[in-house]
RODO-2510 file (C-alpha; in nm, 4 decimals, decimal comma):
residues 72
     n   res          X          Y          Z
     1     m    -0,0858    -2,1946    -0,2947
     2     q     0,1288    -2,1603     0,0131
     3     v     0,0684    -2,1352     0,3872
     4     l     0,2477    -1,8644     0,5854
     5     i     0,2556    -1,8800     0,9653
     6     f     0,3495    -1,5907     1,1947
     7     r     0,3817    -1,5123     1,5645
     8     t     0,1932    -1,1929     1,6553
     9     n     0,0618    -0,9923     1,9478
    10     i    -0,2946    -0,9933     1,8103
    11     d    -0,4506    -1,1193     2,1311
    12     s    -0,8089    -0,9919     2,1313
    13     e    -1,1206    -0,9715     1,9173
    14     g    -1,0733    -0,5941     1,8908
    15     r    -0,7241    -0,6315     1,7467
    16     l    -0,8502    -0,9033     1,5168
    17     r    -1,1210    -0,6717     1,3823
    18     h    -0,8575    -0,4000     1,3337
    19     i    -0,6465    -0,6140     1,0986
    20     s    -0,9259    -0,8018     0,9201
    21     p    -0,9633    -0,5411     0,6397
    22     l    -0,6032    -0,6179     0,5402
    23     f    -0,6961    -0,9705     0,4387
    24     i    -1,0689    -0,9798     0,3626
    25     n    -1,0333    -0,8276     0,0164
    26     h    -0,6645    -0,8986    -0,0481
    27     p    -0,6500    -1,0537    -0,3962
    28     k    -0,3671    -1,2946    -0,3051
    29     v    -0,5143    -1,4215     0,0257
    30     s    -0,7681    -1,7029     0,0091
    31     e    -0,7907    -1,7858     0,3826
    32     w    -0,6568    -1,6398     0,7038
    33     s    -0,7017    -1,6813     1,0781
    34     v    -0,5505    -1,5755     1,4101
    35     d    -0,5538    -1,8059     1,7114
    36     i    -0,5924    -1,5472     1,9883
    37     e    -0,5943    -1,8254     2,2501
    38     d    -0,2507    -1,9597     2,1522
    39     c     0,0525    -1,8230     2,3406
    40     d     0,2058    -1,7100     2,0077
    41     h    -0,1232    -1,5655     1,8748
    42     v    -0,0583    -1,7481     1,5489
    43     l    -0,1574    -1,5806     1,2237
    44     r    -0,2063    -1,8393     0,9467
    45     i    -0,2475    -1,7255     0,5868
    46     v    -0,3235    -1,9352     0,2790
    47     c    -0,2175    -1,7311    -0,0219
    48     s    -0,0748    -1,7372    -0,3700
    49     k     0,2931    -1,8177    -0,4000
    50     n     0,3848    -1,4670    -0,5110
    51     l     0,2904    -1,3122    -0,1729
    52     n     0,5940    -1,3025     0,0535
    53     e     0,6391    -1,2981     0,4288
    54     g     0,7895    -0,9497     0,4279
    55     h     0,4728    -0,7994     0,2820
    56     i     0,2567    -0,9550     0,5558
    57     i     0,4960    -0,8453     0,8306
    58     y     0,4987    -0,4914     0,6914
    59     m     0,1168    -0,4720     0,6817
    60     i     0,0772    -0,5969     1,0394
    61     n     0,3552    -0,3726     1,1710
    62     f     0,2020    -0,0740     0,9907
    63     c    -0,1183    -0,1340     1,1898
    64     g     0,0861    -0,1143     1,5110
    65     y     0,1187    -0,4845     1,5917
    66     r     0,4147    -0,7175     1,6207
    67     c     0,4524    -0,9891     1,3572
    68     e     0,7360    -1,2286     1,2853
    69     l     0,7711    -1,5466     1,0860
    70     l     0,7104    -1,8517     1,3036
    71     t     0,9823    -2,1066     1,2393
    72     d     1,0484    -2,4503     1,3841
***
């Protein structure tokens, strides 16, 4: 398992509900959350090692939101 962390613009419950279908039944995602109170609106995903950051960024961008890998 790996943990992927992203900066997003998912800043409300409505936006959170909009993206939740992406992860609820995703076979490679075991846990996920978005901290809508944080200034970076952090998306945290626990997933299998064969799911890459680019796939997550693509899915979020496709839904019309900004997503980028959060690095130190």
